[in-house]
C-alpha positions as a Markdown table, in Angstrom:
| # | Residue | x | y | z |
|---|---|---|---|---|
| 1 | Unk | 13.0 | -14.1 | 3.2 |
| 2 | Unk | 11.9 | -17.7 | 2.9 |
| 3 | Unk | 8.2 | -16.9 | 2.7 |
| 4 | Unk | 5.3 | -18.8 | 1.3 |
| 5 | Unk | 5.6 | -17.1 | -2.1 |
| 6 | Unk | 9.3 | -18.2 | -2.4 |
| 7 | Unk | 8.3 | -21.8 | -1.7 |
| 8 | Unk | 5.5 | -21.6 | -4.3 |
| 9 | Unk | 7.9 | -20.2 | -6.9 |
| 10 | Unk | 10.5 | -22.9 | -6.2 |
| 11 | Unk | 7.9 | -25.6 | -6.6 |
| 12 | Unk | 7.1 | -24.2 | -10.0 |
| 13 | Unk | 10.8 | -24.1 | -11.0 |
| 14 | Unk | 11.4 | -20.4 | -10.5 |
| 15 | Unk | 14.1 | -18.8 | -8.5 |
| 16 | Unk | 13.1 | -16.1 | -5.9 |
| 17 | Unk | 15.2 | -13.6 | -8.0 |
| 18 | Unk | 13.7 | -14.3 | -11.4 |
| 19 | Unk | 12.7 | -11.2 | -13.3 |
| 20 | Unk | 9.6 | -10.8 | -15.4 |
| 21 | Unk | 10.1 | -10.6 | -19.2 |
| 22 | Unk | 10.6 | -7.3 | -20.7 |
| 23 | Unk | 7.2 | -7.1 | -22.5 |
| 24 | Unk | 5.4 | -8.0 | -19.3 |
| 25 | Unk | 7.5 | -5.5 | -17.3 |
| 26 | Unk | 6.8 | -2.8 | -19.8 |
| 27 | Unk | 3.1 | -3.5 | -19.8 |
| 28 | Unk | 2.8 | -3.4 | -16.1 |
| 29 | Unk | 4.9 | -0.2 | -15.8 |
| 30 | Unk | 3.0 | 1.6 | -18.6 |
| 31 | Unk | -0.5 | 0.6 | -17.3 |
| 32 | Unk | 0.6 | 1.7 | -13.8 |
| 33 | Unk | 1.8 | 5.0 | -15.1 |
| 34 | Unk | -1.4 | 5.7 | -17.1 |
| 35 | Unk | -3.5 | 4.9 | -14.1 |
| 36 | Unk | -1.5 | 7.1 | -11.8 |
| 37 | Unk | -1.3 | 9.9 | -14.4 |
| 38 | Unk | -5.1 | 10.0 | -15.2 |
| 39 | Unk | -6.3 | 9.5 | -11.6 |
| 40 | Unk | -3.6 | 11.8 | -10.2 |
| 41 | Unk | -4.5 | 14.6 | -12.6 |
| 42 | Unk | -8.1 | 14.2 | -11.8 |
| 43 | Unk | -7.7 | 14.4 | -8.0 |
| 44 | Unk | -4.6 | 16.6 | -7.6 |
| 45 | Unk | -6.7 | 19.8 | -7.4 |
| 46 | Unk | -8.7 | 18.9 | -4.3 |
| 47 | Unk | -8.1 | 21.5 | -1.7 |
| 48 | Unk | -9.6 | 21.8 | 1.8 |
| 49 | Unk | -10.3 | 25.5 | 2.7 |
| 50 | Unk | -10.6 | 26.7 | 6.3 |
| 51 | Unk | -11.6 | 30.3 | 6.7 |
| 52 | Unk | -9.7 | 33.2 | 5.2 |
| 53 | Unk | -6.6 | 32.2 | 3.4 |
| 54 | Unk | -6.1 | 28.8 | 5.1 |
| 55 | Unk | -6.1 | 25.9 | 2.7 |
| 56 | Unk | -4.6 | 22.4 | 2.5 |
| 57 | Unk | -4.0 | 20.8 | -0.9 |
| 58 | Unk | -4.8 | 17.2 | 0.0 |
| 59 | Unk | -5.3 | 16.0 | -3.6 |
| 60 | Unk | -1.8 | 16.4 | -4.8 |
| 61 | Unk | -0.2 | 14.5 | -1.9 |
| 62 | Unk | -2.8 | 11.7 | -2.4 |
| 63 | Unk | -2.0 | 11.6 | -6.2 |
| 64 | Unk | 1.7 | 11.5 | -5.5 |
| 65 | Unk | 1.2 | 8.7 | -2.9 |
| 66 | Unk | -0.7 | 6.7 | -5.6 |
| 67 | Unk | 2.1 | 7.2 | -8.1 |
| 68 | Unk | 4.7 | 6.2 | -5.5 |
| 69 | Unk | 2.9 | 3.0 | -4.5 |
| 70 | Unk | 2.3 | 2.0 | -8.2 |
| 71 | Unk | 5.9 | 2.7 | -9.1 |
| 72 | Unk | 7.3 | 0.7 | -6.2 |
| 73 | Unk | 4.8 | -2.1 | -6.9 |
| 74 | Unk | 5.7 | -2.1 | -10.6 |
| 75 | Unk | 9.5 | -2.3 | -9.8 |
| 76 | Unk | 9.2 | -5.0 | -7.1 |
| 77 | Unk | 6.6 | -7.1 | -9.0 |
| 78 | Unk | 8.7 | -7.3 | -12.1 |
| 79 | Unk | 12.0 | -7.2 | -10.2 |
| 80 | Unk | 13.3 | -4.6 | -12.6 |
| 81 | Unk | 14.6 | -1.2 | -11.4 |
| 82 | Unk | 13.7 | 0.6 | -14.7 |
| 83 | Unk | 10.1 | -0.6 | -14.2 |
| 84 | Unk | 9.9 | 1.7 | -11.2 |
| 85 | Unk | 10.8 | 4.7 | -13.3 |
| 86 | Unk | 8.5 | 4.1 | -16.2 |
| 87 | Unk | 5.2 | 4.8 | -14.3 |
| 88 | Unk | 6.5 | 8.3 | -13.4 |
| 89 | Unk | 7.5 | 9.0 | -16.9 |
| 90 | Unk | 4.2 | 7.8 | -18.3 |
| 91 | Unk | 2.3 | 9.7 | -15.6 |
| 92 | Unk | 4.1 | 12.9 | -16.4 |
| 93 | Unk | 3.3 | 12.5 | -20.1 |
| 94 | Unk | -0.3 | 11.8 | -19.3 |
| 95 | Unk | -0.6 | 14.7 | -17.0 |
| 96 | Unk | 1.1 | 17.0 | -19.5 |
| 97 | Unk | -1.3 | 15.9 | -22.3 |
| 98 | Unk | -4.3 | 16.3 | -20.1 |
| 99 | Unk | -3.1 | 19.7 | -18.9 |
| 100 | Unk | -1.9 | 21.2 | -22.2 |
| 101 | Unk | -3.5 | 19.0 | -24.9 |
| 102 | Unk | -6.1 | 21.8 | -25.4 |
| 103 | Unk | -5.7 | 25.5 | -25.0 |
| 104 | Unk | -8.7 | 25.8 | -22.6 |
| 105 | Unk | -7.9 | 22.7 | -20.5 |
| 106 | Unk | -9.1 | 23.3 | -16.9 |
| 107 | Unk | -7.5 | 20.2 | -15.4 |
| 108 | Unk | -4.1 | 21.6 | -14.3 |
| 109 | Unk | -3.5 | 25.2 | -13.5 |
| 110 | Unk | 0.2 | 26.2 | -13.0 |
| 111 | Unk | 0.5 | 29.4 | -11.0 |
| 112 | Unk | 2.1 | 30.7 | -7.8 |
| 113 | Unk | -0.8 | 33.2 | -7.1 |
| 114 | Unk | -3.6 | 30.8 | -6.4 |
| 115 | Unk | -4.2 | 27.6 | -4.3 |
| 116 | Unk | -5.2 | 25.6 | -7.3 |
| 117 | Unk | -2.1 | 26.8 | -9.2 |
| 118 | Unk | 0.2 | 25.7 | -6.3 |
| 119 | Unk | -1.5 | 22.3 | -6.3 |
| 120 | Unk | -0.7 | 22.0 | -10.0 |
| 121 | Unk | 2.9 | 22.9 | -9.5 |
| 122 | Unk | 3.1 | 20.4 | -6.6 |
| 123 | Unk | 1.6 | 17.7 | -8.8 |
| 124 | Unk | 4.0 | 18.3 | -11.7 |
| 125 | Unk | 7.1 | 18.8 | -9.6 |
| 126 | Unk | 6.1 | 16.0 | -7.3 |
| 127 | Unk | 6.0 | 13.5 | -10.1 |
| 128 | Unk | 9.7 | 14.0 | -10.8 |
| 129 | Unk | 10.6 | 13.6 | -7.1 |
| 130 | Unk | 8.4 | 10.6 | -6.5 |
| 131 | Unk | 9.9 | 8.9 | -9.6 |
| 132 | Unk | 13.4 | 9.3 | -8.3 |
| 133 | Unk | 12.4 | 8.1 | -4.8 |
| 134 | Unk | 10.7 | 5.0 | -6.2 |
| 135 | Unk | 13.8 | 4.1 | -8.2 |
| 136 | Unk | 15.9 | 4.4 | -5.1 |
| 137 | Unk | 13.5 | 2.4 | -3.0 |
| 138 | Unk | 13.3 | -0.4 | -5.5 |
| 139 | Unk | 17.1 | -0.4 | -6.0 |
| 140 | Unk | 17.6 | -0.9 | -2.2 |
| 141 | Unk | 14.9 | -3.5 | -2.1 |
| 142 | Unk | 16.5 | -5.4 | -5.0 |
| 143 | Unk | 19.9 | -5.3 | -3.4 |
| 144 | Unk | 18.6 | -6.6 | -0.1 |
| 145 | Unk | 16.7 | -9.3 | -1.8 |
| 146 | Unk | 19.7 | -10.6 | -3.8 |
| 147 | Unk | 21.8 | -10.5 | -0.6 |
| 148 | Unk | 19.2 | -12.5 | 1.3 |
| 149 | Unk | 19.0 | -15.1 | -1.5 |
| 150 | Unk | 22.8 | -15.3 | -1.5 |
| 151 | Unk | 22.8 | -15.9 | 2.3 |
| 152 | Unk | 20.0 | -18.5 | 1.9 |
| 153 | Unk | 22.0 | -20.3 | -0.8 |
| 154 | Unk | 25.2 | -20.2 | 1.3 |
| 155 | Unk | 23.3 | -21.6 | 4.3 |
| 156 | Unk | 21.8 | -24.4 | 2.2 |
| 157 | Unk | 25.2 | -25.2 | 0.8 |
| 158 | Unk | 26.8 | -25.2 | 4.3 |
| 159 | Unk | 24.0 | -27.5 | 5.6 |
| 160 | Unk | 24.4 | -29.9 | 2.7 |
| 161 | Unk | 28.2 | -29.9 | 3.2 |
| 162 | Unk | 27.8 | -30.6 | 6.9 |
| 163 | Unk | 25.2 | -33.2 | 6.4 |
| 164 | Unk | 27.2 | -35.4 | 4.0 |
| 165 | Unk | 30.9 | -35.5 | 4.7 |
| 166 | Unk | 33.0 | -36.2 | 1.7 |
| 167 | Unk | 35.2 | -38.6 | 3.6 |
| 168 | Unk | 34.1 | -40.6 | 6.6 |
| 169 | Unk | 36.3 | -40.8 | 9.7 |
| 170 | Unk | 36.6 | -44.6 | 9.2 |
| 171 | Unk | 38.0 | -44.1 | 5.7 |
| 172 | Unk | 40.6 | -41.7 | 7.0 |
| 173 | Unk | 41.8 | -43.9 | 9.9 |
| 174 | Unk | 42.0 | -47.0 | 7.7 |
| 175 | Unk | 43.9 | -45.2 | 5.0 |
| 176 | Unk | 46.8 | -44.0 | 7.2 |
| 177 | Unk | 49.9 | -46.0 | 6.2 |
| 178 | Unk | 48.0 | -48.3 | 3.8 |
| 179 | Unk | 49.2 | -48.7 | 0.2 |
| 180 | Unk | 46.9 | -47.2 | -2.4 |
| 181 | Unk | 44.7 | -49.6 | -4.3 |
| 182 | Unk | 45.3 | -50.3 | -7.9 |
| 183 | Unk | 43.3 | -48.2 | -10.3 |
| 184 | Unk | 41.5 | -49.3 | -13.5 |
| 185 | Unk | 44.8 | -49.8 | -15.4 |
| 186 | Unk | 46.7 | -51.3 | -12.5 |
| 187 | Unk | 48.3 | -48.0 | -11.4 |
| 188 | Unk | 48.2 | -46.7 | -7.9 |
């Protein structure tokens, strides 16, 4: 875990587990969610059709992969677990407004009888699943990161302790049987 980025942060006086401020974290998470919501809603309906009745909805998985990557990036960049959930919430709200903001909105069709309707259901349902997955991934990453930092600090402390002994062997051998020296007030 002692990568180049950790060294740069240490030189600037930052710990490798420092979190971004709440306003910065919220801004990153909200912008990520808006980007994923708008782009995902625009591309989720792409379907590859092969012959009679054979189709593959490739747009919805692509949109969900975008949301997952932005959510995980948001959580790991800010080092806040809630920042991994916010992009999913914002993306869901953006997709909802784009789909149902007007009565005649053709962006998202929700139906089980057509390929485009199933792609819409996959997009809306997938947002919820991807949000939960991103929170779990960032939580595991954060737990491993903190454990690695604790290990590194323990190793550094052990190296420092081994490098500079508190009492040298000469002090110990000369002190056996010797009377204690007088302190500042003449006491032993």
